[in-house]
C-alpha positions in Angstrom: 46.9 10.9 -2.2 45.3 7.4 -2.8 41.6 6.9 -2.1 40.7 4.7 0.8 39.2 1.3 0.1 35.7 0.4 1.2 34.3 -3.1 1.5 31.6 -5.2 0.1 28.8 -6.9 2.0 26.1 -9.4 1.2 22.6 -8.0 0.6 20.6 -8.0 3.8 17.4 -10.0 3.6 15.1 -6.9 3.3 17.2 -5.6 0.4 16.9 -9.0 -1.3 13.1 -8.8 -0.8 13.0 -5.3 -2.3 15.3 -6.3 -5.2 13.0 -9.1 -6.2 10.0 -6.8 -5.8 11.5 -4.2 -8.1 12.7 -6.8 -10.6 9.1 -7.8 -11.4 7.7 -4.3 -10.9 10.1 -3.0 -13.7 8.2 -5.3 -16.2 4.8 -3.7 -15.5 3.7 -0.8 -17.8 2.6 1.5 -15.0 1.2 5.0 -15.3 0.7 7.5 -12.5 -2.5 9.6 -12.1 -2.5 12.5 -9.6 -5.6 14.2 -8.1 -5.3 17.4 -6.0 -7.7 17.1 -3.1 -9.0 19.8 -0.8 -10.1 18.3 2.6 -10.3 21.1 5.2 -13.2 19.6 7.1 -11.4 16.3 7.2 -8.3 17.9 8.6 -10.3 19.6 11.3 -12.2 16.4 12.2 -9.0 14.4 12.4 -7.5 16.9 14.8 -10.5 16.5 17.1 -10.8 12.7 16.9 -9.6 10.6 19.9 -7.6 8.5 19.2 -6.3 10.4 16.2 -5.8 8.0 13.3 -2.9 8.3 11.0 -3.3 9.5 7.4 -2.2 6.1 6.1 -5.2 4.5 7.8 -7.5 7.2 6.4 -6.4 7.1 2.8 -6.1 3.3 2.8 -9.7 2.9 3.9 -11.0 5.5 1.5 -9.3 3.8 -1.5 -10.5 0.4 -0.3 -14.1 1.7 -0.3 -13.6 2.8 -3.9 -12.1 -0.5 -4.9 -14.9 -2.4 -3.2 -17.4 -0.5 -5.3 -15.5 -0.8 -8.6 -14.9 -4.3 -9.9 -12.1 -3.3 -12.4 -10.0 -2.1 -9.5 -10.1 -5.6 -8.0 -8.7 -7.2 -11.2 -5.2 -8.4 -11.9 -3.3 -9.3 -15.1 -2.1 -12.9 -15.3 0.4 -13.8 -18.0 0.7 -17.6 -18.1 -0.3 -19.9 -19.6 -2.2 -17.3 -21.6 -2.9 -13.5 -20.9 -6.1 -13.1 -18.9 -7.7 -11.0 -16.1 -8.6 -12.3 -12.7 -11.2 -10.5 -10.6 -11.1 -11.0 -6.8 -14.4 -10.7 -4.8 -12.9 -8.6 -1.9 -10.3 -5.9 -1.4 -7.0 -6.6 0.2 -4.5 -3.8 0.9 -0.8 -4.4 1.0 1.0 -1.6 2.8 4.7 -0.9 2.7 5.9 -0.2 6.3 9.3 0.9 7.5 10.5 -0.8 10.6 13.8 -1.6 12.3 15.8 -4.6 11.2 19.5 -5.4 12.0 20.2 -1.9 13.3 18.7 -0.2 10.3 15.3 0.8 8.9 13.9 -1.6 6.3 10.7 -2.0 4.3 8.3 -4.9 4.9 4.7 -5.5 3.6 1.6 -5.8 5.8 -1.7 -7.0 4.3 -5.2 -6.1 5.5 -8.2 -7.8 4.1 -11.4 -5.8 3.6 -10.1 -2.5 5.1 -13.2 -0.7 4.0 -15.1 -2.8 6.6 -12.7 -2.0 9.5 -12.7 1.1 11.7 -10.0 3.7 11.3 -8.9 2.9 14.8 -8.5 -0.8 14.0 -6.5 -0.1 10.8 -4.3 2.3 12.6 -3.7 -0.2 15.4 -2.8 -2.9 13.0 -0.2 -0.7 11.3 1.4 0.2 14.6 1.3 -3.5 15.6 3.1 -4.5 12.5 5.8 -1.8 12.9 6.5 -2.6 16.6 5.8 -6.4 16.7 8.8 -8.7 17.4 9.8 -10.7 14.3 9.3 -14.0 16.1 5.6 -13.3 16.7 4.6 -12.0 13.3 3.9 -14.7 10.7 3.9 -12.2 7.8 7.3 -10.9 8.7 8.7 -14.4 9.1 7.3 -15.5 5.7 9.0 -12.5 4.0 12.3 -13.2 5.6 12.1 -16.9 4.7 11.5 -16.0 1.1 14.4 -13.5 1.0 16.7 -16.2 2.5 16.1 -18.6 -0.4 18.6 -18.9 -3.3 18.0 -16.3 -6.1 16.7 -18.7 -8.8 14.2 -20.2 -6.4 13.0 -16.8 -5.1 12.5 -15.4 -8.6 10.6 -18.6 -9.6 8.3 -18.3 -6.6 7.7 -14.6 -7.3 6.9 -15.3 -11.0 4.6 -18.2 -10.1 2.7 -16.0 -7.6 2.3 -13.1 -10.0 1.3 -15.0 -13.2 -0.3 -18.4 -12.5 -3.2 -18.1 -10.1 -5.3 -15.0 -9.3 -6.3 -16.4 -5.9 -2.7 -17.2 -4.9 -1.6 -13.8 -6.2 -4.2 -12.0 -4.0 -3.5 -14.3 -1.0 0.2 -13.1 -0.9 0.2 -9.8 -2.6 -3.3 -8.2 -2.2 -5.4 -6.3 -4.7 -3.9 -2.9 -4.2 -0.8 -1.4 -2.6 -0.1 1.6 -0.4 3.3 3.3 -0.4 3.8 6.7 1.2 6.3 8.5 3.4 4.6 11.9 3.7 5.2 11.8 7.5 8.9 12.1 6.7 8.3 15.3 4.6 8.6 13.7 1.2 6.4 12.1 -1.4 6.9 9.6 -4.2 6.1 10.8 -7.7 5.9 7.3 -9.3 6.2 4.5 -6.8 6.9 1.1 -8.3 4.1 -1.4 -7.7 3.3 -5.0 -8.6 -0.5 -4.6 -8.3 -3.2 -3.1 -10.4 -3.2 0.1 -8.4 -0.7 1.5 -5.9 -1.8 4.5 -3.8 0.5 7.2 -2.5 0.0 10.7 -1.1 1.9 13.8 -0.1 1.8 16.0 2.9 -1.6 17.2 4.0 -1.5 21.0 4.2 -3.2 23.0 7.0 -5.8 24.0 4.5 -6.5 20.4 3.6 -4.8 20.4 0.3 -3.0 17.1 -0.6 -1.7 15.4 -3.8 -3.0 11.9 -4.0 -1.6 9.6 -6.7 -2.4 6.2 -8.0 0.0 4.2 -10.2 -1.9 1.7 -12.2 -1.1 -1.3 -14.4 -2.2 -0.2 -17.9 -2.6 -3.9 -19.0 -5.5 -4.2 -16.6 -7.4 -0.9 -16.9 -7.1 2.6 -18.2 -6.5 6.0 -16.8 -10.2 7.1 -16.9 -11.1 4.4 -14.4 -8.4 5.7 -12.0 -9.4 9.4 -12.5 -13.0 8.6 -11.7 -11.8 6.4 -8.7 -9.8 9.3 -7.3 -12.8 11.7 -7.7 -14.9 9.1 -5.8 -12.2 8.7 -3.2 -12.4 12.5 -2.5 -16.2 12.2 -2.0 -15.6 9.2 0.3 -13.2 11.2 2.4 -15.6 14.1 2.6 -18.6 12.0 3.6 -18.0 8.5 5.0 -14.6 9.0 6.5 -15.5 12.5 7.8 -18.6 11.0 9.5 -16.5 8.3 11.2 -14.0 10.9 12.5 -16.8 13.0 13.9 -18.4 10.0 15.5 -15.0 9.2 17.2 -15.0 12.7 18.6 -18.6 12.4 19.9 -17.7 9.1 21.6 -14.8 10.6 23.4 -16.8 13.6 24.5 -19.7 11.5 25.8 
């Protein structure tokens, strides 16, 4: 019996965007580092907080605090016209968010500057805003779709220029660190591809507060020891600063 014949289709704009992203990410010598965290008090405080922030907001802010305190985590490798490092004065998180597009779910990127200075409530609200916002009223979404609609040679040239020529331009459009996680869907990425010096991901948080937190880093820019120390510091930030903020949210609600 002959096999039925399918059909071909052009790449949707979000798939073009992701294809370009992965094209350049494949050229980065990235290495993952995992840290097993135990955060029972944080889990309890989050359950009591009103409104309850998502884990993405919590982990993004905690890693941003670490990056703000550690200059090497705000550096980026630039390849042209000569290999060099660029250090940015502030943190800027670029978070991969799934949202509807054309009847399907697609990945877009939302950037938050200085997340360590923002409340968990504000970060969480901005993530929900980006996920639910109409395309016509979100400049970041429109910019990503315009880029994806360009011809392939022009898109790749713009990506290359942004990544390699100017540190300020690179940070303006791509940020200083990335966040990619889908623990809320029951899965976790073992080695997410990233364009930036560090890309944070995490697994499901167990009822006992145990969670695997991973950072994939650009080995051209820094070494694994910096990341390992950063993850240890991140756990302390979660157990102190972030925990204190969650308990303060609970007290405000109770007052």
